RODOLUM-824186 format. One record per residue: x, y, z of N, C-alpha, C in turn; residue number from 1; residue in three letters. Coordinates in Angstrom, 2 decimals, always signed. Layout:
BEGIN
X, Y, Z, X, Y, Z, X, Y, Z, NUM, ALA
...
This chain:
BEGIN
+0.81, -1.19, +0.01, -0.01, +0.00, +0.00, +0.86, +1.26, +0.01, 1, UNK
+2.08, +1.14, +0.53, +3.04, +2.33, +0.55, +3.31, +2.82, -0.91, 2, UNK
+3.38, +1.85, -1.86, +3.72, +2.10, -3.23, +2.61, +2.96, -3.85, 3, UNK
+1.40, +2.77, -3.50, +0.27, +3.51, -4.08, +0.33, +5.04, -3.76, 4, UNK
+1.02, +5.40, -2.73, +1.18, +6.79, -2.42, +2.10, +7.48, -3.43, 5, UNK
+2.92, +6.74, -4.14, +3.91, +7.34, -5.09, +3.31, +7.45, -6.50, 6, UNK
+2.11, +7.06, -6.65, +1.44, +7.07, -7.99, +1.12, +8.48, -8.37, 7, UNK
+1.36, +8.86, -9.67, +0.99, +10.17, -10.09, -0.47, +10.36, -10.21, 8, UNK
-0.93, +11.57, -10.09, -2.39, +11.86, -10.22, -2.90, +11.73, -11.64, 9, UNK
-2.03, +11.92, -12.55, -2.41, +11.78, -13.98, -1.23, +11.37, -14.81, 10, UNK
-1.44, +10.85, -15.97, -0.38, +10.43, -16.88, -0.86, +10.66, -18.33, 11, UNK
+0.07, +11.06, -19.15, -0.33, +11.33, -20.54, -0.55, +10.01, -21.34, 12, UNK
-1.28, +10.12, -22.35, -1.58, +8.93, -23.17, -0.23, +8.32, -23.78, 13, UNK
+0.66, +9.25, -24.18, +1.93, +8.94, -24.79, +2.77, +8.15, -23.79, 14, UNK
+2.84, +8.68, -22.55, +3.64, +8.07, -21.47, +3.04, +6.64, -21.14, 15, UNK
+1.71, +6.57, -21.05, +1.12, +5.32, -20.69, +1.34, +4.32, -21.79, 16, UNK
+1.25, +4.73, -23.08, +1.54, +3.78, -24.19, +2.99, +3.28, -24.12, 17, UNK
+3.82, +4.19, -23.85, +5.25, +3.79, -23.71, +5.39, +2.77, -22.59, 18, UNK
+4.89, +3.03, -21.42, +4.98, +2.09, -20.28, +4.42, +0.76, -20.60, 19, UNK
+3.21, +0.73, -21.29, +2.59, -0.51, -21.65, +3.42, -1.32, -22.66, 20, UNK
+4.09, -0.62, -23.59, +4.89, -1.36, -24.59, +6.14, -1.86, -23.95, 21, UNK
+6.63, -1.27, -22.90, +7.90, -1.76, -22.24, +7.58, -2.72, -21.13, 22, UNK
+6.42, -2.86, -20.71, +6.07, -3.74, -19.55, +6.25, -5.19, -19.94, 23, UNK
+6.76, -6.09, -19.05, +6.84, -7.51, -19.39, +5.53, -8.13, -19.51, 24, UNK
+5.40, -9.07, -20.39, +4.12, -9.76, -20.63, +3.79, -10.61, -19.47, 25, UNK
+2.52, -10.67, -19.18, +1.99, -11.53, -18.14, +1.98, -12.90, -18.63, 26, UNK
+2.43, -13.92, -17.83, +2.58, -15.28, -18.25, +1.18, -15.88, -18.50, 27, UNK
+0.14, -15.33, -18.00, -1.18, -15.87, -18.24, -1.85, -15.23, -19.44, 28, UNK
-1.23, -14.23, -20.09, -1.82, -13.61, -21.22, -1.60, -14.35, -22.53, 29, UNK
-0.67, -15.30, -22.53, -0.38, -16.01, -23.77, -1.54, -17.01, -24.04, 30, UNK
-1.99, -16.99, -25.27, -3.08, -17.89, -25.60, -2.48, -19.05, -26.49, 31, UNK
-2.84, -20.19, -26.12, -2.39, -21.34, -26.92, -3.32, -21.40, -28.16, 32, UNK
-2.74, -21.03, -29.29, -3.52, -20.87, -30.48, -4.18, -22.16, -30.93, 33, UNK
-3.53, -23.26, -30.75, -4.11, -24.56, -31.11, -5.34, -24.88, -30.23, 34, UNK
-5.17, -24.66, -28.96, -6.31, -24.88, -28.01, -7.44, -23.89, -28.34, 35, UNK
-7.04, -22.65, -28.65, -8.02, -21.58, -29.00, -8.80, -21.98, -30.25, 36, UNK
-8.05, -22.49, -31.23, -8.70, -22.94, -32.53, -9.66, -24.09, -32.23, 37, UNK
-9.26, -25.04, -31.41, -10.15, -26.18, -31.10, -11.43, -25.66, -30.41, 38, UNK
-11.29, -24.70, -29.44, -12.45, -24.16, -28.73, -13.42, -23.49, -29.78, 39, UNK
-12.82, -22.73, -30.71, -13.62, -22.03, -31.69, -14.36, -23.00, -32.59, 40, UNK
-13.69, -24.02, -32.98, -14.40, -25.07, -33.81, -15.53, -25.70, -33.05, 41, UNK
-15.28, -26.01, -31.78, -16.35, -26.56, -30.96, -17.53, -25.63, -30.83, 42, UNK
-17.28, -24.35, -30.65, -18.33, -23.34, -30.55, -19.09, -23.31, -31.90, 43, UNK
-18.41, -23.23, -32.97, -19.12, -23.17, -34.26, -19.95, -24.45, -34.55, 44, UNK
-19.47, -25.58, -34.04, -20.23, -26.81, -34.18, -21.54, -26.75, -33.31, 45, UNK
-21.40, -26.20, -32.11, -22.61, -26.10, -31.23, -23.50, -25.11, -31.82, 46, UNK
-23.03, -23.95, -32.38, -23.90, -22.96, -32.99, -24.64, -23.59, -34.15, 47, UNK
-24.00, -24.35, -34.98, -24.61, -24.97, -36.15, -25.73, -25.96, -35.70, 48, UNK
-25.42, -26.77, -34.64, -26.44, -27.67, -34.09, -27.64, -26.87, -33.55, 49, UNK
-27.37, -25.76, -32.80, -28.42, -24.89, -32.31, -29.27, -24.31, -33.43, 50, UNK
-28.60, -23.83, -34.51, -29.34, -23.30, -35.61, -30.27, -24.24, -36.26, 51, UNK
-29.77, -25.50, -36.45, -30.59, -26.52, -37.08, -31.79, -26.87, -36.13, 52, UNK
-31.56, -27.10, -34.92, -32.68, -27.48, -34.01, -33.65, -26.35, -33.86, 53, UNK
-33.16, -25.10, -33.91, -34.04, -23.93, -33.71, -34.92, -23.75, -34.93, 54, UNK
-34.31, -24.01, -36.12, -35.12, -23.96, -37.38, -36.25, -24.96, -37.34, 55, UNK
-35.87, -26.16, -36.91, -36.87, -27.27, -36.79, -38.00, -26.95, -35.81, 56, UNK
-37.60, -26.27, -34.66, -38.55, -25.88, -33.66, -39.53, -24.85, -34.18, 57, UNK
-39.00, -23.87, -34.88, -39.83, -22.84, -35.39, -40.80, -23.36, -36.42, 58, UNK
-40.32, -24.24, -37.29, -41.20, -24.85, -38.30, -42.29, -25.64, -37.65, 59, UNK
-41.94, -26.40, -36.63, -42.93, -27.25, -35.86, -43.93, -26.35, -35.16, 60, UNK
-43.59, -25.28, -34.55, -44.47, -24.35, -33.84, -45.45, -23.83, -34.96, 61, UNK
-44.93, -23.43, -36.19, -45.79, -22.91, -37.20, -46.86, -23.94, -37.66, 62, UNK
-46.42, -25.18, -37.74, -47.32, -26.24, -38.26, -48.37, -26.57, -37.20, 63, UNK
-48.03, -26.46, -35.93, -48.96, -26.86, -34.85, -49.80, -25.71, -34.25, 64, UNK
-49.62, -24.46, -34.69, -50.30, -23.32, -34.16, -51.78, -23.46, -34.01, 65, UNK
-52.42, -23.93, -35.12, -53.85, -24.04, -35.09, -54.29, -25.06, -34.02, 66, UNK
-53.60, -26.13, -33.83, -53.98, -27.13, -32.83, -53.88, -26.48, -31.44, 67, UNK
-52.93, -25.60, -31.20, -52.68, -24.99, -29.92, -53.91, -24.06, -29.51, 68, UNK
-54.50, -23.41, -30.58, -55.61, -22.51, -30.31, -56.81, -23.20, -29.70, 69, UNK
-56.94, -24.46, -29.90, -58.10, -25.20, -29.36, -57.99, -25.49, -27.87, 70, UNK
-56.80, -25.83, -27.44, -56.67, -26.36, -26.01, -55.71, -25.60, -25.13, 71, UNK
-55.33, -24.41, -25.53, -54.38, -23.62, -24.68, -55.00, -22.31, -24.36, 72, UNK
-54.65, -21.83, -23.13, -55.16, -20.53, -22.72, -54.48, -19.36, -23.50, 73, UNK
-55.11, -18.18, -23.45, -54.58, -17.06, -24.13, -53.15, -16.66, -23.64, 74, UNK
-52.93, -16.82, -22.38, -51.61, -16.54, -21.80, -50.55, -17.51, -22.33, 75, UNK
-50.94, -18.74, -22.47, -50.01, -19.81, -23.01, -49.73, -19.49, -24.49, 76, UNK
-50.67, -19.05, -25.25, -50.48, -18.71, -26.65, -49.59, -17.45, -26.83, 77, UNK
-49.86, -16.49, -25.92, -48.99, -15.29, -25.94, -47.55, -15.69, -25.61, 78, UNK
-47.36, -16.58, -24.66, -45.98, -17.01, -24.29, -45.36, -17.74, -25.42, 79, UNK
-46.12, -18.62, -26.11, -45.54, -19.31, -27.21, -45.13, -18.34, -28.38, 80, UNK
-46.01, -17.37, -28.62, -45.70, -16.32, -29.64, -44.45, -15.56, -29.29, 81, UNK
-44.32, -15.23, -28.02, -43.12, -14.48, -27.60, -41.84, -15.37, -27.75, 82, UNK
-41.99, -16.59, -27.41, -40.88, -17.51, -27.60, -40.50, -17.62, -29.08, 83, UNK
-41.46, -17.75, -29.92, -41.21, -17.82, -31.33, -40.52, -16.60, -31.87, 84, UNK
-41.02, -15.40, -31.40, -40.42, -14.16, -31.81, -38.95, -14.00, -31.38, 85, UNK
-38.70, -14.49, -30.16, -37.32, -14.43, -29.66, -36.44, -15.36, -30.39, 86, UNK
-36.96, -16.55, -30.70, -36.19, -17.53, -31.54, -35.88, -16.93, -32.88, 87, UNK
-36.79, -16.27, -33.51, -36.59, -15.65, -34.83, -35.53, -14.50, -34.71, 88, UNK
-35.65, -13.73, -33.63, -34.62, -12.63, -33.42, -33.26, -13.22, -33.24, 89, UNK
-33.18, -14.35, -32.52, -31.87, -14.94, -32.30, -31.29, -15.48, -33.59, 90, UNK
-32.21, -16.00, -34.41, -31.74, -16.53, -35.76, -31.21, -15.29, -36.59, 91, UNK
-31.88, -14.24, -36.55, -31.37, -13.03, -37.26, -30.06, -12.52, -36.74, 92, UNK
-29.93, -12.52, -35.41, -28.65, -12.20, -34.79, -27.54, -13.18, -35.21, 93, UNK
-27.86, -14.42, -35.22, -26.86, -15.44, -35.69, -26.45, -15.17, -37.17, 94, UNK
-27.44, -14.86, -37.96, -27.24, -14.59, -39.35, -26.25, -13.42, -39.51, 95, UNK
-26.47, -12.37, -38.72, -25.60, -11.17, -38.72, -24.17, -11.57, -38.31, 96, UNK
-24.10, -12.38, -37.32, -22.79, -12.84, -36.81, -22.03, -13.63, -37.87, 97, UNK
-22.76, -14.49, -38.56, -22.10, -15.35, -39.58, -21.72, -14.57, -40.82, 98, UNK
-22.35, -13.50, -41.16, -22.09, -12.75, -42.32, -21.43, -11.43, -42.00, 99, UNK
-20.64, -11.37, -40.96, -19.95, -10.13, -40.56, -18.83, -9.85, -41.59, 100, UNK
-18.94, -8.68, -42.21, -17.90, -8.28, -43.18, -16.53, -8.15, -42.63, 101, UNK
-16.43, -7.92, -41.29, -15.13, -7.74, -40.69, -14.41, -9.06, -40.36, 102, UNK
-15.14, -10.23, -40.60, -14.53, -11.51, -40.37, -13.42, -11.71, -41.36, 103, UNK
-12.35, -12.31, -40.83, -11.22, -12.65, -41.78, -11.25, -14.06, -42.13, 104, UNK
């Protein structure tokens, strides 16, 4: 705690950039690129599975909607509609993620 008394009240961006560039790297900051690549591949596989099952779920909801009107309460139908809307929004978000022009 004594060292914190010696800290300056402010620092310029130029000085901070210099200090950061000269600072030793943290041993935990190194990323194992092979491990990182494997994790990314796993994530994309999970996303693809989710996309497929979500598309199937949305199609099934659309097919069964008329049957639900007969034996479900209005609150249940509203909840199902909200769920369908959120699934569709999630699919649109996923589509935006997949077609990001900044992807390399």
